[in-house]
C-alpha positions in Angstrom: 0.0 0.0 0.0 1.3 3.5 -0.9 1.9 6.3 1.6 -1.3 8.4 1.9 -1.3 11.6 -0.1 -2.7 14.7 1.5 -4.9 16.2 -1.2 -5.3 19.4 0.8 -1.5 19.6 1.4 -1.8 19.2 5.1 1.1 18.0 7.2 -1.0 17.0 10.3 -3.2 14.1 11.1 -5.2 12.8 8.1 -8.5 11.1 7.5 -7.4 8.5 5.0 -9.4 6.5 2.5 -8.5 4.1 -0.3 -9.3 4.9 -4.0 -8.9 2.8 -7.1 -6.9 4.0 -10.1 -6.6 2.4 -13.5 -4.1 1.9 -16.4 -5.1 0.8 -19.8 -3.3 -2.3 -21.0 -2.1 -2.3 -24.6 -1.3 -5.6 -26.4 2.0 -6.9 -25.0 1.9 -4.8 -21.9 2.8 -6.5 -18.6 0.8 -5.8 -15.5 2.2 -3.5 -12.9 3.3 -5.4 -9.7 0.6 -5.0 -7.0 -2.2 -4.5 -9.5 -5.0 -6.7 -10.8 -7.4 -6.7 -13.7 -10.4 -4.4 -13.2 -13.7 -6.4 -13.1 -15.3 -3.9 -15.6 -12.8 -4.6 -18.4 -10.0 -7.1 -19.1 -8.1 -4.2 -20.8 -7.7 -2.2 -17.5 -5.5 -3.0 -14.6 -6.4 -1.5 -11.2 -4.5 -0.8 -8.1 -5.3 0.8 -4.7 -3.7 4.0 -3.4 -4.4 6.0 -0.3 -5.5 9.6 -0.1 -6.7 11.8 2.6 -7.5 15.3 3.9 -6.7 16.9 7.3 -8.8 15.8 10.2 -9.7 19.4 11.0 -10.9 19.9 7.4 -13.0 16.7 7.5 -14.6 17.9 10.8 -15.4 21.2 9.0 -17.0 19.3 6.1 -19.2 17.3 8.5 -20.3 20.4 10.3 -21.1 22.4 7.2 -23.1 19.5 5.6 -25.0 18.9 8.8 -26.1 22.5 8.7 -27.0 22.2 5.0 -29.1 19.1 5.8 -30.8 20.9 8.6 -31.8 23.7 6.4 -33.1 21.4 3.6 -35.0 19.3 6.0 -37.9 21.6 5.9 -38.4 20.7 2.2 -38.8 17.0 3.1 -41.5 17.1 5.7 -44.3 14.6 5.5 -46.7 17.1 4.0 -44.1 17.6 1.2 -43.8 13.9 0.3 -45.7 11.9 -2.4 -46.6 8.9 -0.3 -50.1 10.0 0.7 -51.0 10.7 -2.9 -49.5 7.4 -4.0 -51.5 5.5 -1.4 -54.8 7.1 -2.4 -54.1 6.5 -6.1 -53.1 2.9 -5.5 -56.2 2.0 -3.5 -58.5 3.8 -5.9 -56.9 2.2 -9.0 -57.1 -1.3 -7.4 -60.7 -0.8 -6.6 -61.4 0.3 -10.2 -59.7 -2.8 -11.6 -61.5 -5.0 -9.1 -64.9 -3.6 -10.1 -64.0 -3.9 -13.8 -63.1 -7.6 -13.2 -66.3 -8.0 -11.2 -64.4 -8.9 -8.0 -66.1 -5.9 -6.4 -69.7 -4.7 -6.7 -70.3 -2.2 -9.4 -71.5 0.4 -6.9 -68.0 0.7 -5.5 -66.8 2.2 -8.9 -67.7 5.8 -8.1 -66.0 5.6 -4.7 -62.9 4.1 -6.3 -62.8 6.8 -9.0 -63.1 9.5 -6.3 -60.1 8.1 -4.6 -58.1 8.2 -7.8 -59.1 11.8 -8.4 -58.3 12.7 -4.8 -54.9 11.0 -5.2 -54.2 13.1 -8.3 -55.3 16.3 -6.5 -53.1 15.6 -3.4 -50.2 14.8 -5.7 -50.5 18.2 -7.5 -50.8 20.1 -4.2 -47.8 18.2 -2.8 -45.7 19.1 -5.9 -46.5 22.8 -5.6 -45.8 22.8 -1.8 -42.6 20.8 -2.3 -41.2 23.1 -5.0 -42.0 26.1 -2.9 -40.3 24.7 0.2 -37.2 23.7 -1.8 -36.9 27.2 -3.3 -37.3 28.7 0.1 -34.7 26.4 1.6 -32.2 27.0 -1.2 -32.7 30.8 -0.8 -32.1 30.5 2.9 -29.0 28.3 2.4 -27.5 30.8 -0.1 -27.6 33.6 2.6 -25.9 31.6 5.3 -22.1 31.9 6.0 -21.7 28.1 6.0 -22.4 28.1 2.2 -19.5 30.5 1.6 -17.2 28.4 3.8 -18.2 25.3 1.8 -17.6 27.1 -1.5 -14.1 28.3 -0.3 -13.2 24.7 0.6 -14.4 23.4 -2.8 -12.3 26.2 -4.5 -9.3 24.9 -2.7 -9.8 21.1 -3.0 -11.0 20.8 -6.6 -7.8 22.1 -8.3 -5.6 20.1 -5.8 -7.4 16.9 -6.7 -6.9 17.7 -10.4 -3.2 18.2 -9.8 -3.0 15.0 -7.9 -4.7 13.1 -10.8 -2.4 14.7 -13.4 0.8 13.9 -11.4 -0.4 10.3 -10.9 -1.0 9.9 -14.6 2.3 11.4 -15.6 4.5 9.5 -13.1 2.8 6.1 -13.1 0.4 5.9 -16.1 -2.5 5.3 -13.8 -5.6 7.4 -14.0 -8.3 8.5 -11.6 -10.8 8.8 -14.5 -10.8 6.4 -17.4 -13.2 5.5 -20.1 -14.4 1.9 -20.0 -15.6 1.7 -23.6 -18.6 0.0 -25.2 -18.2 -3.2 -23.2 -19.8 -1.9 -20.0 -22.9 0.0 -19.1 -21.0 2.8 -17.4 -19.2 5.4 -19.6 -16.2 5.9 -17.3 -14.7 4.7 -14.1 -13.8 7.4 -11.5 -11.8 7.2 -8.3 -14.3 9.6 -6.6 -17.1 11.9 -7.8 -15.5 15.4 -8.3 -18.9 17.0 -8.1 -19.1 15.8 -4.4 -15.5 16.5 -3.5 -16.6 18.6 -0.5 -19.0 16.0 0.9 -17.6 14.2 4.0 -18.8 10.8 2.6 -16.2 11.2 -0.2 -13.4 11.2 2.4 -14.9 8.9 5.1 -12.5 6.0 5.8 -13.5 2.6 4.4 -15.5 0.6 6.9 -13.7 -2.7 6.0 -9.9 -3.3 5.9 -10.0 -4.7 2.3 -12.9 -2.6 1.0 -12.4 0.1 -1.6 -14.9 2.5 -3.2 -15.0 4.0 -6.7 -17.6 5.2 -9.1 -19.4 4.4 -12.4 -20.0 7.6 -14.3 -22.7 7.4 -16.9 -23.1 9.5 -20.1 -25.7 11.8 -18.4 -23.2 12.7 -15.6 -24.6 10.5 -12.9 -22.0 8.7 -10.7 -23.0 5.6 -8.9 -20.7 4.5 -6.1 -19.5 0.9 -6.1 -17.6 -1.2 -3.6 -15.0 -3.9 -4.4 -12.7 -6.2 -2.5 -9.3 -5.6 -4.2 -6.3 -7.6 -3.1 -3.7 -5.6 -1.1 -0.9 -7.1 -3.1 2.1 -5.1 -1.7 5.2 -6.0 -3.7 7.3 -6.4 -0.6 4.8 -8.7 1.0 4.8 -10.7 -2.2 8.6 -11.2 -2.0 8.3 -12.3 1.6 5.6 -14.7 0.8 7.6 -16.1 -2.1 10.6 -16.6 0.2 8.5 -18.3 2.8 7.1 -20.7 0.2 10.6 -21.4 -1.1 11.8 -22.2 2.4 8.9 -24.5 3.0 9.5 -26.3 -0.3 13.2 -26.8 0.7 12.2 -28.2 4.1 9.8 -30.7 2.5 12.5 -31.8 0.0 15.0 -32.5 2.8 12.4 -34.4 4.7 11.6 -36.5 1.7 15.4 -37.2 1.2 15.8 -38.3 4.8 12.8 -40.6 4.5 14.3 -42.2 1.4 17.7 -42.7 3.2 16.1 -44.3 6.2 14.0 -46.8 4.3 16.9 -49.1 3.1 18.5 -49.0 6.6 15.3 -50.4 8.1 15.0 -53.1 5.4 18.7 -54.1 6.1 18.0 -54.5 9.9 
C-alpha cells in the first residue's frame, strides 16, 4: 500500500481512505506489480492508493453539511412527500380494476374513481408545496455563512485533486478517471465523484480493511458509487511470501530425502 497523499496539502493528522486508479493495457503490456485486472474490463489494470485530507478539514465538512441538511430538512416534511398521494391513487386504482373484473360490486366504482381523483389532487398540491419549500430552503442556504465556507473549501480542494490526478498519470500511467468503452454499461470509471468533493462521505474511511470504493460515471453525468474487494498485493509482502514458500519447499524436500535414506536401513536391519 502506498503512503497516503494529503490532497489538501496538510502535514498534520489525516482522514485516510482508499481509492482505485486504473491503467489501460495495450497488447504486449505487462501488468504492474501490485495490480489486478479491473472487473469492468480485461483491458484495464487496477490498483489501490491511499489519499486523505486533514482531520480538521474533515470535521469542518461534516459540520457544514450537517447545517445544510438541517436547512433542507424543511423541504422533506411529511406534507411535502408523495406517499399519501401514492396510497390514495393505488387504493382507488385497485378498486377500479376490481370492479371492472367483477371482483367488487359495481356500486364501488364511483367511490374508487373519487379516490383516484383525490390522489391526483393531493399529488398536484404536494408538488406545488414541495417546489415552494425547496426554493425557500435554497434561498435560505444561499444567505448563510456556511455556504460561503463550503464554496471556499471546494475552490481549494478541486484544483488540488486535479493536480494529484495529473501527477499520478504522468508519473505512473494510472488514471483517476478512465473510459471503459462500449463493453460496459458505465461510460467511465472514476476514483471519486469530483462533483461531491466537499461531501464528507467522499473522504470517510473505508469501513472494512480490504474494501475500496469507486464510481461508475454514466453518459448523463450520474455517478454511482461501487464497492470492491481488491487484493492488497504489496510488492514487498509478495517477495516475503515467495521466500517463505521457497523455504517450506526446501524443508519438504529435505524431509523426503531423509525418509528415502532411512527406508533401506530399516530393510537391512
